[in-house]
C-alpha positions, -999 to 999 in steps of 0.1 A, spaced: -20 116 442 -23 90 416 10 71 399 13 69 364 38 57 337 59 83 323 62 79 283 86 91 260 76 127 252 94 157 237 87 193 237 102 223 227 99 262 231 119 288 207 149 283 232 145 257 254 144 217 248 125 194 276 126 155 269 106 129 289 124 98 291 108 66 295 115 55 332 119 19 344 102 27 379 66 41 384 67 84 381 50 101 410 26 127 389 16 155 414 -18 163 406 -29 194 423 -51 190 454 -79 214 459 -67 252 457 -66 270 493 -89 292 484 -109 279 457 -125 311 440 -149 313 407 -145 345 382 -166 375 373 -162 384 337 -179 416 325 -172 440 292 -187 477 297 -205 483 265 -208 521 261 -175 542 257 -182 570 283 -182 542 310 -146 553 321 -146 588 319 -137 609 348 -112 583 354 -140 557 366 -135 521 378 -154 489 370 -171 480 402 -192 447 414 -213 437 442 -218 399 446 -243 387 473 -251 348 482 -287 352 476 -316 374 492 -338 382 526 -364 396 509 -347 427 493 -319 424 514 -285 410 493 -271 385 517 -231 386 524 -232 418 501 -195 426 490 -182 452 467 -152 450 444 -130 468 419 -127 449 389 -93 442 369 -85 446 333 -70 414 313 -53 431 283 -54 399 266 -92 397 262 -114 419 246 -146 419 228 -144 424 189 -175 433 180 -180 462 166 -217 466 170 -236 499 183 -223 495 220 -189 485 216 -175 517 222 -139 522 226 -136 503 260 -138 467 249 -116 453 269 -125 422 297 -128 429 329 -126 405 356 -125 397 393 -120 363 419 -151 358 439 -158 330 464 -179 302 452 -207 306 470 -217 335 451 -248 334 435 -260 372 422 -239 399 407 -244 437 400 -222 460 379 -216 501 384 -192 527 379 -171 543 408 -157 576 411 -147 569 444 -163 549 469 -187 575 477 -196 585 443 -209 553 423 -236 551 399 -251 534 366 -260 501 384 -270 475 365 -293 454 386 -288 421 400 -283 394 379 -277 356 386 -241 346 385 -226 332 351 -192 316 339 -199 334 308 -194 369 297 -214 398 308 -220 430 290 -233 459 307 -251 487 293 -267 518 308 -280 506 337 -286 471 325 -266 437 325 -267 416 289 -256 379 292 -232 366 265 -224 331 277 -208 322 243 -175 344 245 -144 323 241 -117 335 265 -81 339 253 -56 333 275 -50 355 302 -23 380 307 -15 365 342 -13 329 329 9 341 299 33 355 324 33 326 346 38 306 315 68 323 306 83 314 341 84 280 330 103 284 299 136 292 291 155 280 321 182 267 299 193 238 324 187 256 356 158 232 368 172 235 402 151 227 436 150 266 447 138 278 407 111 253 406 100 259 445 97 292 433 77 282 401 53 261 426 50 291 448 39 310 421 15 285 407 -2 278 443 -8 318 443 -28 318 408 -66 319 412 -86 290 403 -95 300 369 -57 308 365 -46 273 375 -70 256 357 -64 276 327 -24 266 327 -33 230 336 -48 224 302 -23 248 286 -8 231 254 29 229 250 32 215 217 14 182 230 22 183 265 -4 198 289 5 229 316 0 202 344 27 177 328 53 201 322 50 214 361 48 176 370 81 172 348 99 203 364 90 187 398 106 153 390 140 166 376 143 189 404 133 168 435 108 198 445 85 187 475 61 215 474 25 200 467 7 217 439 -26 233 459 
């Protein structure tokens, strides 16, 4: 925890007004501790329009390394679509399925491999293993191409959470803010980081949370 002076700062939304007033005493600024379960995010886009035919899902295998040809700590996941992020490239392989898919995995993951899944016993179009990166991976027919320069929009999860911190209309009660903190603590690491840096008319998301904590007397720590 660190302590800092709370300076005069005002920000508004369309239907709520927050005022940060100068305090004579130091303001206890709650900086998030390490999340209960730190994760990192895999992002990918299927660049073939038929990838989701037959109600197929977007799957990914993960590993923490290899012992000879055997993947260590091999795990598979079904990826989720984020409707706020999509590929606008109208190139040859864009097709109609251009939304970005993601899954949050342990921080020790080093390699990933993508596949289509009709059901757990019917998987196909494996991309082959590639090294994990935080950027976007484009999945072609049986191969993976890296696009690390992808610029992510605010995710749908962060958008929805941000909305809960707005329009409180004076209801910054202990119970309301405790509920907001609980929801924040349940966000994935990627989402917490994105919200922390979000700009609310010159005030960061983390500053906004700390203001709500201060005026409500909430006691749950941010993870």
